[in-house]
C-alpha positions in Angstrom: 11.3 -16.2 -29.6 12.2 -12.8 -28.3 8.9 -11.4 -29.4 7.1 -14.2 -27.7 9.0 -13.5 -24.4 8.2 -9.8 -24.7 4.5 -10.6 -25.4 4.3 -12.8 -22.3 6.0 -10.2 -20.2 3.6 -7.5 -21.5 0.6 -9.6 -20.7 1.9 -10.4 -17.2 2.6 -6.7 -16.6 -0.9 -5.8 -17.8 -2.5 -8.4 -15.5 -0.5 -7.0 -12.5 -1.6 -3.4 -13.4 -5.2 -4.4 -13.7 -5.1 -6.2 -10.4 -3.5 -3.2 -8.7 -6.0 -0.8 -10.3 -9.0 -2.7 -8.7 -7.3 -3.7 -5.5 -8.9 -0.8 -3.6 -8.5 -0.2 0.1 -8.3 -3.1 2.6 -10.3 -0.9 4.9 -13.4 -1.2 2.7 -15.5 -4.2 1.7 -15.5 -5.0 -2.0 -18.3 -3.7 -4.2 -20.9 -6.4 -4.7 -20.6 -7.7 -1.2 -23.9 -8.5 0.5 -24.6 -9.9 4.0 -28.1 -11.3 4.5 -29.3 -9.6 1.4 -28.0 -6.1 2.5 -25.5 -4.3 0.3 -22.4 -3.5 2.4 -20.0 -3.0 -0.5 -17.7 0.0 -0.1 -18.3 0.2 3.6 -15.8 -0.3 6.4 -16.3 -3.4 8.5 -17.5 -1.2 11.4 -20.0 0.7 9.2 -21.2 -2.6 7.7 -21.9 -4.1 11.2 -23.6 -0.9 12.3 -25.8 -0.9 9.1 -26.7 -4.6 9.7 -27.5 -4.0 13.4 -29.8 -1.1 12.5 -31.6 -3.2 9.8 -32.0 -6.1 12.2 -33.3 -3.8 15.0 -36.0 -2.6 12.6 -36.9 -6.1 11.3 -36.6 -8.1 14.5 -40.0 -6.9 15.8 -41.8 -8.0 12.6 -43.8 -11.1 13.4 -43.5 -14.3 11.4 -46.3 -16.9 11.5 -45.5 -20.6 11.7 -48.1 -23.3 11.0 -48.2 -26.9 12.2 -51.2 -28.8 11.2 -54.2 -26.8 12.3 -52.2 -24.6 14.8 -50.6 -21.2 14.0 -47.9 -19.5 16.0 -46.7 -16.0 15.6 -43.3 -14.9 16.9 -40.8 -12.1 16.2 -37.1 -12.6 16.3 -36.8 -10.3 19.3 -39.2 -12.6 21.2 -37.0 -15.6 20.5 -33.8 -13.8 21.6 -32.2 -14.5 18.2 -28.9 -12.7 17.7 -27.1 -12.8 14.4 -23.3 -12.7 14.4 -22.9 -9.6 12.2 -19.1 -9.3 13.0 -18.4 -12.8 11.9 -20.5 -12.4 8.7 -18.8 -9.2 7.8 -15.4 -10.7 8.4 -16.3 -13.6 6.1 -17.5 -11.2 3.5 -14.3 -9.3 3.8 -12.3 -12.4 3.0 -14.1 -12.8 -0.3 -12.5 -9.6 -1.6 -9.2 -9.7 0.3 -5.7 -10.7 -0.6 -2.3 -9.2 -1.5 -2.1 -6.4 -4.1 -3.1 -7.6 -7.6 -4.7 -10.8 -6.2 -7.1 -8.6 -4.1 -7.9 -6.7 -7.3 -8.9 -9.8 -9.2 -11.0 -11.1 -6.2 -12.7 -7.7 -6.0 -13.4 -7.8 -9.7 -15.0 -11.2 -9.3 -17.1 -9.9 -6.4 -18.1 -6.8 -8.3 -19.4 -8.8 -11.3 -20.6 -12.0 -9.6 -21.3 -10.8 -6.1 -20.5 -12.3 -2.7 -23.4 -13.2 -0.4 -22.8 -14.2 3.2 -25.4 -15.3 5.7 -24.7 -14.8 9.5 -24.7 -17.5 12.1 -27.6 -17.1 14.5 -27.3 -17.6 18.2 -30.2 -17.8 20.7 -29.3 -16.1 24.0 -30.4 -17.6 27.3 -31.7 -14.3 28.6 
């Protein structure tokens, strides 16, 4: 019975150590984190928002063609005043790999191996 207790204690201690080893910094998003298909793992929240803004600025001028019966319409996101909520998406992505100590480590391991994908909410400005 004593050996069983020591075994359980050893397994629990090992689990805590593994969790702490992969906990990482709360200031960085977990590896494997993606927002709208863009890898933001390992970046700070501010750097992730800046990266997403830059990518959107590049892509927002690309036209997309919509078809309805015999009619075709071509619009770009910047023509429609579409604004993604990158800060909200990055905050949601941060929650996927967040937590206290060893719990954060296990969440980050899950994110590293299985990924975490977040899509932003879109808003249309009245400008």
